[in-house]
C-alpha positions as CSV (number, residue, x, y, z in Angstrom):
1,X,118.1,171.2,-12.5
2,X,115.9,172.6,-15.4
3,X,115.7,169.2,-17.2
4,X,114.7,167.5,-14.0
5,X,112.1,170.1,-13.0
6,X,114.1,171.1,-10.0
7,X,114.1,174.7,-8.7
8,X,117.4,174.8,-6.7
9,X,120.0,172.1,-6.4
10,X,122.0,171.8,-3.2
11,X,125.0,169.5,-2.9
12,X,124.9,168.0,0.6
13,X,127.4,165.2,0.6
14,X,130.6,164.4,-1.2
15,X,132.4,161.1,-0.9
16,X,135.0,159.1,-2.8
17,X,135.0,155.5,-4.0
18,X,138.3,153.8,-4.4
19,X,138.4,150.1,-5.5
20,X,141.3,147.9,-6.4
21,X,139.7,144.5,-5.5
22,X,136.1,143.4,-5.2
23,X,134.8,139.8,-5.2
24,X,131.1,140.6,-5.1
25,X,129.3,144.0,-5.1
26,X,126.4,144.7,-2.7
27,X,123.2,145.6,-4.6
28,X,121.6,148.7,-3.0
29,X,119.9,152.0,-3.6
30,X,121.0,155.3,-2.2
31,X,117.7,157.2,-2.2
32,X,114.1,156.3,-2.1
33,X,110.7,158.1,-1.9
34,X,112.1,161.5,-2.6
35,X,109.7,162.2,-5.4
36,X,112.7,162.2,-7.8
37,X,114.1,165.2,-6.0
38,X,117.4,163.7,-4.7
39,X,120.2,162.1,-6.7
40,X,123.6,160.5,-6.4
41,X,125.9,161.5,-9.1
42,X,128.9,159.2,-9.6
43,X,131.8,161.0,-11.3
44,X,134.6,158.7,-12.5
45,X,138.0,160.3,-11.9
46,X,140.4,157.5,-12.7
47,X,139.7,154.2,-14.4
48,X,141.8,151.1,-15.4
49,X,142.4,150.7,-19.1
50,X,140.7,147.6,-20.6
51,X,138.8,147.0,-17.3
52,X,135.7,144.9,-17.2
53,X,132.5,146.8,-16.5
54,X,132.8,148.7,-13.2
55,X,129.1,149.3,-12.3
56,X,126.2,146.9,-12.0
57,X,122.7,148.4,-12.6
58,X,119.8,146.2,-11.6
59,X,116.4,146.4,-13.0
60,X,113.1,146.1,-11.1
61,X,111.6,143.5,-13.4
62,X,110.5,141.0,-10.7
63,X,111.1,138.2,-10.3
64,X,114.1,138.3,-12.7
65,X,115.9,141.5,-11.7
66,X,117.9,141.8,-14.9
67,X,121.4,143.2,-14.4
68,X,123.3,145.4,-16.8
69,X,127.0,146.4,-16.5
70,X,128.7,149.5,-17.7
71,X,132.2,150.9,-17.8
72,X,133.0,154.2,-16.3
73,X,134.2,157.0,-18.6
74,X,136.4,159.6,-16.9
75,X,134.6,162.9,-16.3
76,X,131.2,161.6,-17.4
77,X,128.8,161.4,-14.5
78,X,126.2,158.7,-13.8
79,X,123.0,160.0,-12.3
80,X,121.2,157.6,-9.9
81,X,117.8,158.5,-8.5
82,X,115.1,156.9,-6.3
83,X,115.4,153.1,-6.0
84,X,118.2,152.9,-8.6
85,X,119.6,149.5,-7.6
86,X,123.4,149.3,-8.2
87,X,126.6,147.8,-7.0
88,X,130.4,147.9,-7.6
89,X,131.2,145.2,-10.2
90,X,133.8,142.6,-9.5
91,X,137.5,143.4,-10.2
92,X,141.0,142.6,-9.2
93,X,143.7,145.1,-10.0
94,X,146.1,143.9,-7.3
95,X,148.7,142.7,-9.9
96,X,148.8,146.1,-11.5
97,X,150.7,148.5,-9.2
98,X,148.7,151.7,-8.6
99,X,145.7,150.5,-10.6
100,X,142.3,151.5,-9.1
101,X,138.9,152.9,-9.8
102,X,138.5,156.3,-8.3
103,X,135.2,158.2,-8.4
104,X,133.5,161.0,-6.6
105,X,130.0,160.6,-5.4
106,X,128.0,163.8,-5.1
107,X,124.6,163.8,-3.5
108,X,122.3,166.6,-4.7
109,X,118.7,167.5,-3.8
110,X,116.0,170.0,-4.6
111,X,115.6,172.6,-1.8
112,X,112.8,175.1,-2.0
113,X,110.3,177.0,0.2
114,X,107.8,174.1,-0.1
115,X,110.0,171.4,1.3
116,X,112.2,173.1,3.8
117,X,111.2,172.7,7.4
């Protein structure tokens, strides 16, 4: 938390994302208006070799909303903060037995005496 200016990090939600087929991702953001105190960390655990990009990141450059795409790298986390627009990228691994994207998503936030009620 030092680099982010956060006093104490608390992990408050852990989920898993498993994808083997996606025709169109849903652009969304996980957090907003937290004052850059809450984050979603995507931690890729299993990837598909030679996969097209797995994650869409969308800019806020109205009215264009430029999109970038990136590949997951196993055990390298992606930190998403306030209004970080993103989606699962299209894929179809159904012809590859057992092939899937697997990632953990860990939500973390700053908890301190000033913001606990």
